C-alpha positions in Angstrom: 0.2 -0.1 0.0 1.3 3.2 -1.3 2.6 5.5 2.0 0.4 9.2 2.8 2.3 11.2 4.2 0.9 14.0 7.4 2.0 15.4 10.2 0.7 12.7 12.4 2.2 9.7 10.4 5.8 11.1 8.9 8.5 10.6 11.5 10.4 13.1 13.2 13.3 13.2 11.9 11.7 13.8 8.0 9.6 16.6 9.0 13.2 18.0 10.4 15.2 17.5 7.2 12.1 18.5 5.4 12.4 21.8 6.9 16.1 22.1 6.9 16.2 21.8 3.2 13.2 24.7 3.0 14.9 26.3 4.7 18.4 26.3 3.3 16.6 26.6 0.2 15.6 29.8 1.1 18.4 31.2 2.7 19.4 31.1 -1.5 16.7 31.8 -3.7 16.8 35.4 -0.7 20.9 35.3 -0.7 21.0 35.4 -4.5 20.0 38.8 -5.7 22.9 40.3 -3.9 25.7 38.2 -5.8 24.2 41.1 -8.6 24.6 44.0 -5.9 28.1 43.5 -5.5 28.2 42.4 -9.2 30.2 39.3 -7.9 27.3 37.5 -11.3 24.0 35.8 -10.8 23.3 37.9 -12.9 19.8 35.6 -13.8 17.9 34.7 -11.1 14.3 33.2 -10.6 13.0 33.1 -7.1 11.0 30.6 -6.7 9.6 31.5 -3.0 5.6 30.0 -3.3 6.6 27.1 -5.4 8.6 25.4 -1.6 6.1 22.4 -0.9 5.8 20.8 -5.0 10.1 21.9 -5.6 10.1 19.5 -1.6 8.6 16.7 -2.9 10.3 16.5 -6.7 13.3 16.5 -4.9 12.3 14.1 -2.5 11.1 11.6 -4.9 14.0 11.6 -6.8 16.7 8.2 -7.3 19.6 9.7 -8.6 21.4 7.1 -10.6 18.7 5.8 -11.7 15.8 8.6 -12.1 16.6 11.1 -14.5 15.9 14.8 -13.0 15.0 17.7 -15.5 15.1 20.4 -13.8 13.9 24.3 -15.0 15.0 26.9 -14.0 13.5 27.9 -11.1 13.8 24.4 -9.0 16.6 25.6 -6.3 14.4 23.5 -4.2 14.0 21.3 -6.2 17.8 20.8 -6.7 18.5 21.0 -3.1 16.1 18.0 -2.3 17.6 15.8 -4.8 21.0 16.3 -2.8 22.5 19.3 -4.4 24.6 21.2 -1.4 24.7 25.7 -1.3 28.5 25.1 -2.6 26.8 24.1 -5.4 24.1 25.8 -5.9 26.3 28.8 -5.3 28.8 27.4 -7.6 26.3 27.7 -11.0 24.6 30.9 -9.1 28.0 32.7 -9.6 29.5 30.7 -12.3 32.2 29.4 -11.5 34.4 27.0 -13.0 33.5 24.1 -11.1 29.9 24.3 -11.3 28.6 21.3 -11.6 26.0 21.9 -14.6 28.3 24.1 -16.6 31.2 25.4 -15.8 29.6 29.2 -15.9 28.4 28.4 -19.6 24.9 27.9 -19.4 22.8 30.9 -17.5 23.0 30.8 -13.9 20.1 29.0 -12.1 20.2 25.9 -14.0 20.9 23.7 -11.4 22.5 20.3 -12.6 24.3 17.3 -11.5 24.9 14.7 -14.3 26.9 12.0 -12.6 23.6 11.8 -10.4 21.2 12.0 -14.1 20.0 15.8 -13.3 20.5 16.5 -16.4 21.0 20.6 -17.5 18.0 22.1 -19.4 18.0 24.9 -22.0 16.7 28.0 -21.2 13.7 27.3 -23.6 10.5 26.5 -20.9 9.1 23.1 -21.4 12.2 22.1 -24.0 13.6 19.6 -22.0 9.9 17.7 -21.8 11.0 15.8 -25.3 14.4 15.4 -23.4 12.6 13.3 -20.4 10.5 11.4 -22.9 13.4 10.0 -24.8 15.7 8.7 -22.4 11.5 7.4 -20.0 12.4 5.4 -23.7 16.0 4.2 -23.0 13.6 2.8 -19.3 11.6 0.6 -21.5 13.9 -1.0 -23.9 15.9 -1.4 -21.4 13.4 -3.0 -18.8 14.6 -0.8 -16.1 12.5 0.7 -13.2 12.5 4.1 -13.3 10.9 7.5 -13.7 12.0 10.4 -15.9 10.3 13.4 -13.8 10.3 17.5 -15.8 9.9 20.1 -14.3 7.9 23.6 -16.1 5.7 26.3 -15.8 2.4 26.3 -16.9 2.4 28.4 -19.3 5.6 26.2 -20.9 2.9 24.4 -21.7 1.7 26.5 -24.6 4.8 25.4 -26.5 3.9 22.8 -29.1 7.1 20.6 -28.3 5.1 20.4 -25.0 2.1 19.1 -26.3 4.1 16.7 -28.1 6.1 15.1 -25.5 3.0 14.2 -24.3 1.1 12.7 -26.8 4.5 10.5 -27.4 4.8 10.1 -23.8 0.8 8.8 -24.1 1.3 6.8 -27.4 3.8 4.9 -26.3 3.4 4.6 -22.3 6.7 5.9 -21.1 7.2 6.2 -17.9 7.5 10.8 -16.7 5.7 12.2 -14.4 5.0 15.9 -16.2 5.4 18.3 -12.9 3.0 21.8 -14.1 3.9 24.3 -11.5 1.5 26.4 -11.3 1.9 30.1 -10.7 -0.3 31.4 -12.9 2.2 33.8 -14.0 4.6 33.4 -17.6 6.8 36.8 -16.7 3.8 39.2 -17.3 1.1 37.0 -18.4 -1.2 35.4 -16.6 -2.7 32.3 -17.0 -6.2 33.8 -18.9 -3.8 35.2 -21.6 -2.4 31.6 -22.2 -5.7 28.6 -22.1 -8.5 29.0 -21.7 -8.6 26.1 -18.9 -7.9 27.4 -15.7 -5.0 24.0 -15.3 -2.9 23.6 -18.0 -3.2 20.1 -17.4 -6.8 20.0 -17.9 -6.1 20.9 -21.7 -4.7 17.4 -21.7 -7.3 15.5 -20.4 -8.0 13.6 -22.9 -4.8 11.4 -23.6 -5.3 7.8 -23.2 -2.8 6.1 -21.0 -2.2 9.3 -19.4 -3.0 10.2 -15.2 -4.0 13.6 -13.5 -2.5 14.3 -10.1 -3.5 17.9 -8.9 -2.7 19.0 -5.6 -1.7 22.2 -3.6 1.8 22.8 -4.3 2.2 25.3 -1.3 1.5 21.9 0.5 4.3 19.9 1.7 2.3 16.9 2.1 0.0 16.9 -0.2 2.2 17.7 -2.8 4.1 14.8 -1.4 2.0 12.4 -1.0 1.3 13.5 -5.5 4.9 13.4 -6.0 4.7 9.6 -4.1 1.5 8.3 -6.2 2.9 10.1 -9.7 5.8 8.0 -9.6 3.9 4.7 -8.3 1.1 5.2 -10.7 4.3 5.5 -14.3 6.5 2.5 -12.6 3.3 -0.1 -11.7 1.7 0.7 -15.9 4.1 2.3 -17.3 2.2 5.1 -17.7 2.9 9.2 -18.2 1.4 11.3 -15.1 0.9 14.8 -15.3 1.1 16.9 -11.4 -0.6 20.3 -11.9 0.6 21.1 -8.8 -1.2 25.0 -7.9 1.6 27.8 -6.5 2.0 31.1 -5.6 5.2 33.3 -7.2 5.5 36.1 -4.4 8.9 37.4 -5.7 8.7 39.1 -9.6 9.3 36.6 -11.5 13.6 36.8 -11.9 16.1 40.2 -11.2 15.1 41.4 -14.5 11.4 42.2 -13.8 9.5 44.0 -11.9 6.4 42.3 -10.6 4.7 45.3 -9.7 4.1 46.7 -12.8 1.6 44.6 -13.6 0.7 42.7 -9.7 -1.5 45.2 -7.6 -0.7 45.6 -4.1 -3.4 43.4 -3.3 -2.4 39.9 -4.8 1.4 40.9 -3.7 0.4 40.7 0.1 -1.9 37.9 -0.3 1.3 36.0 -2.8 3.6 36.9 0.4 1.0 35.9 3.1 0.4 32.6 1.3 4.1 31.7 1.6 4.9 27.7 1.8 7.2 27.9 3.8 6.0 30.1 6.9 3.1 27.5 6.6 5.2 24.6 7.2 7.4 26.2 10.1 4.1 27.2 12.0 2.4 23.8 11.1 4.8 21.9 12.8 5.1 24.1 16.4 1.2 23.9 16.1 1.3 19.9 16.1 3.9 19.6 18.9 5.9 17.3 16.8 8.4 19.5 16.6 9.5 22.4 18.6 10.4 26.0 17.7 13.4 25.7 19.1 14.7 23.2 17.0 13.5 25.0 14.2 15.3 27.9 14.7 18.7 25.2 15.8 17.7 24.1 11.4 17.2 28.0 11.1 20.9 28.6 12.6 22.4 25.3 10.8 21.0 26.9 7.2 22.7 29.8 7.8 25.9 29.1 8.5 26.1 26.3 6.2 26.0 29.0 3.4 27.9 31.1 4.9 30.8 28.0 4.7 30.2 27.4 1.2 29.9 31.4 0.8 33.1 32.2 1.9 35.1 28.4 -0.4 33.1 29.2 -3.7 34.1 33.0 -3.7 37.5 32.3 -4.1 37.1 29.1 -6.2 39.0 29.2 -10.5 36.7 30.9 -12.6 36.8 30.1 -16.4 38.9 30.3 -18.5 40.0 32.5 -21.5 40.9 30.0 -23.2 38.5 27.0 -22.4 36.1 28.3 -25.0 37.0 26.2 -27.2 36.7 23.2 -25.2 34.1 20.5 -25.3 32.4 22.2 -28.5 32.6 19.0 -29.9 34.0 14.9 -29.1 36.8 13.2 -31.5 34.7 11.5 -33.8 35.4 7.8 -34.3 39.4 7.4 -36.2 38.3 5.9 -39.6 42.7 4.2 -39.2 41.5 2.0 -42.0 40.6 4.3 -45.2 43.0 7.7 -43.2 42.5 9.3 -46.8 39.1 8.5 -46.9 40.2 6.4 -50.9 40.2 3.5 -51.5 41.4 1.0 -54.4 38.8 -1.8 -54.9 37.9 -2.4 -58.5 36.5 -5.7 -58.2 33.0 -6.6 -58.2 29.1 -5.0 -58.7 29.0 -0.8 -59.2 26.4 0.1 -56.0 23.6 2.6 -55.8 24.1 5.5 -53.4 21.0 4.5 -51.5 22.2 0.6 -51.9 25.1 2.0 -49.5 23.2 3.4 -47.4 20.6 1.2 -46.9 23.2 -2.1 -46.8 26.0 0.2 -43.9 22.7 1.2 -41.7 22.4 -3.1 -41.6 25.9 -3.2 -41.2 26.0 -1.1 -38.9 23.2 -2.2 -36.3 25.0 -5.7 -37.0 28.2 -3.7 -35.4 26.6 -2.0 -32.6 23.1 -3.5 -30.9 23.0 -0.3 -28.7 21.9 1.0 -32.3 18.3 3.0 -32.5 16.5 4.2 -35.9 13.4 6.1 -36.7 11.8 8.8 -38.6 8.3 9.3 -40.6 7.4 5.9 -42.2 10.4 4.7 -42.1 9.0 1.0 -41.1 5.9 0.2 -42.9 6.0 -3.4 -44.4 8.1 -3.7 -47.5 8.1 0.0 -47.4 11.1 1.6 -45.4 11.0 6.0 -45.3 10.0 7.0 -48.5 12.5 6.7 -50.7 13.4 2.6 -49.2 16.7 4.3 -47.3 15.6 2.1 -44.8 14.1 -1.1 -46.7 14.3 -4.3 -44.6 15.9 -2.9 -41.2 12.4 -3.1 -39.7 11.9 -6.4 -39.9 15.9 -7.8 -39.6 16.2 -5.7 -36.4 12.4 -5.5 -35.1 10.5 -2.2 -34.4 12.1 -2.2 -31.1 14.9 -0.7 -32.6 13.3 0.7 -36.3 9.8 2.5 -35.9 7.9 4.9 -37.2 7.4 8.6 -35.3 4.4 11.3 -35.4 4.5 13.6 -38.0 6.4 16.4 -35.0 10.0 17.0 -36.4 10.7 18.3 -33.5 10.0 15.3 -31.2 11.7 13.4 -34.0 14.9 15.0 -32.7 14.0 15.9 -28.8 13.1 12.2 -27.8 16.1 11.2 -29.9 18.8 13.6 -27.4 17.3 12.4 -24.6 17.2 8.6 -25.7 21.1 9.4 -25.8 21.4 10.9 -22.4 20.1 7.4 -21.0 23.3 5.7 -21.9 27.0 6.6 -23.7 27.2 3.1 -25.2 23.7 4.1 -27.6 23.7 5.1 -31.2 20.7 6.5 -32.9 19.9 7.5 -36.4 16.8 9.9 -37.1 15.4 10.4 -40.5 14.6 14.3 -38.9 11.7 15.7 -42.0 10.4 13.6 -45.1 12.2 16.0 -46.8 15.2 18.6 -45.5 12.7 21.2 -46.3 10.1 20.4 -43.5 13.6 20.2 -41.0 12.3 23.5 -39.4 9.7 22.4 -37.1 12.8 21.0 -35.6 15.2 23.7 -35.3 14.7 24.6 -31.7 15.9 21.1 -30.7 18.1 21.5 -33.2 20.0 24.0 -32.2 20.1 22.3 -28.3 22.2 19.0 -30.0 24.4 21.8 -31.1 25.5 22.9 -27.6 24.5 20.3 -25.8 28.3 19.0 -24.9 29.7 22.7 -24.7 26.7 23.8 -22.8 27.3 20.7 -20.7 31.1 21.5 -20.3 31.7 18.2 -21.9 29.7 16.1 -19.3 26.8 15.2 -22.4 27.1 15.1 -26.1 23.9 13.5 -28.7 24.7 10.8 -30.2 22.8 11.2 -33.0 22.9 11.1 -36.6 20.6 13.2 -38.6 19.3 11.9 -41.8 17.6 14.2 -45.0 17.0 14.1 -48.0 17.8 17.6 -49.1 18.5 18.8 -52.7 16.8 19.3 -55.8 16.8 18.2 -59.4 13.5 16.1 -58.8 10.8 18.7 -59.9 9.9 18.4 -56.0 9.2 22.4 -55.9 8.9 24.4 -52.7 9.5 21.7 -49.5 10.9 19.6 -51.2 14.7 20.7 -53.3 15.7 23.1 -50.9 18.9 22.5 -49.5 19.7 24.5 -46.5 23.3 23.3 -45.3 23.3 26.9 -46.0 21.6 27.8 -42.3 23.5 25.0 -40.6 26.9 25.7 -40.8 26.2 28.3 -39.0 26.0 26.6 -35.6 29.0 25.4 -33.8 28.5 21.7 -32.2 27.3 19.9 -35.2 29.2 17.4 -38.0 28.3 18.6 -41.4 28.5 15.7 -44.4 26.8 16.1 -47.9 28.2 13.0 -50.0 28.0 12.9 -54.1 29.3 9.2 -54.4 27.8 5.7 -53.3 30.9 4.5 -51.5 31.4 8.4 -50.0 28.4 7.5 -49.1 28.5 4.4 -47.1 32.2 5.5 -45.4 30.8 8.6 -43.5 28.0 7.2 -42.6 29.6 4.6 -41.1 32.2 6.8 -38.9 28.6 9.3 -38.1 26.7 6.1 -36.2 30.1 5.1 -34.6 31.4 8.6 -32.9 29.9 10.8 -30.0 27.9 13.8 -31.1 25.9 14.7 -34.2 26.1 14.9 -37.8 23.7 16.4 -40.0 24.5 13.9 -43.1 22.5 15.6 -46.3 22.0 13.3 -48.7 21.0 14.9 -52.4 18.8 12.7 -52.9 18.1 13.2 -57.0 21.6 10.6 -57.1 19.9 8.1 -55.0 19.7 5.9 -58.0 21.6 7.8 -60.1 24.3 6.0 -62.7 26.2 8.5 -62.0 27.1 7.9 -58.2 27.5 4.5 -58.2 31.2 3.5 -57.1 32.4 0.2 -56.0 31.9 0.5 -51.7 34.4 -2.1 -49.7 32.0 -3.7 -47.2 34.8 -1.7 -43.9 34.7 1.6 -45.8 35.2 4.2 -43.8 35.4 8.1 -44.6 37.3 10.5 -41.9 35.4 13.7 -42.0 36.9 16.7 -42.3 38.7 15.2 -45.2 37.8 15.9 -49.5 38.7 13.7 -52.0 40.1 14.8 -55.6 37.7 13.2 -58.1 39.6 14.6 -60.8 43.6 15.9 -60.9 44.0 19.5 -62.7 46.5 22.3 -62.7 44.8 24.9 -64.3 41.9 25.8 -62.4 40.3 24.2 -59.1 37.4 23.8 -58.9 35.2 22.7 -54.5 32.2 21.4 -55.0 30.3 18.9 -53.0 26.7 16.7 -53.3 24.5 17.7 -57.1 27.0 19.6 -58.9 30.0 17.3 -58.1 29.2 15.2 -61.0 28.5 18.3 -63.7 31.5 19.5 -61.7 33.4 16.4 -63.8 31.4 17.1 -66.9 32.1 19.9 -66.7 35.7 19.9 -66.3 35.6 16.6 -69.3 34.2 19.0 -71.7 36.4 21.4 -71.2 39.7 19.6 -71.4 38.3 18.1 -74.4 38.2 21.5 -75.9 40.6 23.6 -75.2 43.6 20.5 -72.7 43.2 23.0 -70.2 42.9 20.2 -67.3 39.9 21.1 -64.5 41.0 19.5 -60.9 37.1 19.0 -59.2 37.9 18.7 -55.1 35.1 17.2 -53.4 34.5 18.6 -50.2 32.2 15.8 -48.1 32.4 17.5 -45.0 31.8 20.8 -44.3 32.2 20.9 -40.8 35.0 20.4 -40.1 36.2 21.4 -43.5 39.2 20.5 -45.2 40.8 24.0 -45.2 44.7 21.9 -46.1 42.7 20.5 -49.2 41.4 23.3 -50.6 44.7 25.9 -50.1 46.9 22.8 -51.5 44.6 22.8 -54.6 44.2 26.3 -55.4 48.2 26.7 -54.8 48.4 24.3 -57.8 46.7 25.7 -60.4 46.1 29.4 -59.3 42.5 29.9 -60.1 39.3 28.7 -58.2 35.3 28.0 -58.7 33.4 27.2 -55.9 30.2 25.6 -56.7 26.9 23.9 -55.3 23.9 23.5 -55.2 22.8 26.2 -52.5 21.9 29.8 -53.1 25.2 31.9 -53.9 24.2 34.7 -51.4 24.4 33.1 -48.5 25.5 29.5 -48.8 28.1 27.5 -47.8 30.8 28.9 -51.1 30.8 32.3 -49.3 33.3 30.8 -47.0 35.2 28.3 -48.9 35.6 32.2 -51.6 36.7 33.5 -47.8 39.1 31.1 -46.7 40.7 31.2 -50.0 40.9 35.3 -50.0 42.4 35.6 -46.2 44.4 32.4 -47.0 45.2 32.1 -50.2 45.4 35.2 -51.9 48.8 35.5 -52.9 48.6 31.6 -54.9 45.4 33.4 -57.2 46.0 34.7 -60.7 42.5 35.4 -61.6 39.1 36.2 -59.0 37.4 33.6 -56.8 34.0 33.3 -58.8 30.7 31.1 -57.2 28.3 29.6 -59.0 25.0 28.0 -57.0 21.4 29.2 -57.0 19.3 32.0 -57.9 18.2 33.6 -54.5 14.3 32.6 -54.6 12.9 29.9 -54.1 12.7 26.6 -55.8 9.7 26.2 -58.2 7.6 23.4 -59.4 7.2 23.4 -63.1 10.5 22.6 -64.9 11.1 24.9 -66.7 11.3 27.5 -63.5 13.5 24.7 -60.8 16.2 24.9 -64.6 16.1 28.8 -64.0 16.8 28.7 -60.5 19.2 25.5 -59.4 22.8 25.3 -61.8 23.3 23.2 -64.5 26.7 22.5 -67.2 26.0 25.5 -69.0 26.0 27.9 -66.0 29.2 25.9 -64.6 31.2 26.2 -67.8 30.4 28.9 -68.3 31.7 30.5 -65.3 34.8 28.1 -65.5 35.5 29.5 -68.9 35.9 33.4 -67.3 37.4 31.7 -65.2 40.2 30.1 -67.5 40.3 32.9 -69.0 41.1 36.3 -66.7 
């Protein structure tokens, strides 16, 4: 039978411990703004006062090293109740190098302790709900009896990805507890402007496999009973629970907010009058369970602990300027068998690019049983993705490892991040969207993936490969023919590759799937079945990141390219050689991030002329970075201006006439190459 907590049936030592934790939390909560006033840090602080009951309860039901906790920026007492010390809280608050959450890299008030499974979360409110769902998926897949706890404010439920998280958890029946701490306000926006339901949890009342528990988050015992019951239910039924806790926000949203501007005197007075800490103290005294003297002693103990922690942290080292380059992205898998990313295999059958991807995925799934893949349409009987890249995978590896995802790109990416948090041995491949053009709804989660490793000071990196069918030349028009790498390369913390041939597709995919950290794997869908992209592919082929491939040697002009346009550049090089005898070198960079700068500069040094060609728009395209590299580091080698060829600065049209006018073709590349050669 589930234990029920109350003032009479809770042992005295537990009551006293709860009081001490609450007293310690309040002293830190009240002290935090003083650090800012003294220019010592804690420039962002979201006071938790008024949330005491539910935050104490969250920390008390959390079992470190087993459960996974995703606290939000107001969860100071949650972190303390879960076991963080005053020293660890202050270390985070004033952004010291020893901060467990991020080493001072992330905003203050984002508490974490990775070794206990207390996660460093985003400032984007509710973002971590998807990570909690992903890690709960891991618990279910691996048969671990534990829960993931996502804590957040009521206004975060207005975010679409929160809906996606709760919908996905209920659909998959995952052991997640979504704690909604309802204090009526999203900064200054009242919840009446957020949702028609007075209680945000009621928006989800029609979901199957979901239990909703309401409690008074200001009351310690009601909160403890609610959280204990939620955990019991999630474990026994393997399904999600929402705990909706009514709280009150006593202070402003944060130290950059002034609630006097939107809350009148009476409302602020009533909030103060409902102080949960005062209520708990009075309850203990009136009940006779704990004396006022004992509570005073606990207050003094808390005060002394904060003072001692302050003295120790204030002299602790700050992060160094040089450290900014640490933990941007983990070291990748070392592709030692083929260190140059080339091979000499000429026997046997050439295979198509799509076959190379399919066979490599299957080989890597056999190599590592802790590999998973999901996405839209990837596992429907004999269909394996919109282009059949994953054909036959569910049949061989089962629905536990190969499964369909809802049409919710944020959910696909966010739960990959979460599942990766369950175990470092896990490798995940996702089809981020049906086409690269549809990936934009996932950008919020994509951003998280790119800076998780840096933000956590090296504690966590999502081991995720995001596959996207990219590019045009198929008559697809808007949402089916765009390239997106120009936008993606602006984010540090992710590798981006774009193969042109079957062997490179296989080799780069193998390296990506064996590496730690995230990789964006862009696939030129027009080449999936094109004979031009067919090659011999060794079974164990590996291509290192950041290693370009010279697809054609030359001495008179360097064409730097990747993706669909690689084949066009090779045709143009052949045509010009036949017409003029000029020798053109074609450099297929294959890897955008990291970029093989040495190969590009070496080629330009040899030919003294450069033409950059890609399918993406010229304006804002990745070719601008390549041209800038050559200008800044290889200008002395040049005998002619650098020229670029790419798409027009328009969307890609559907009508074939429009597509041909927009995307680069042989004629445009030929004309540009001749101009550079003749300069």
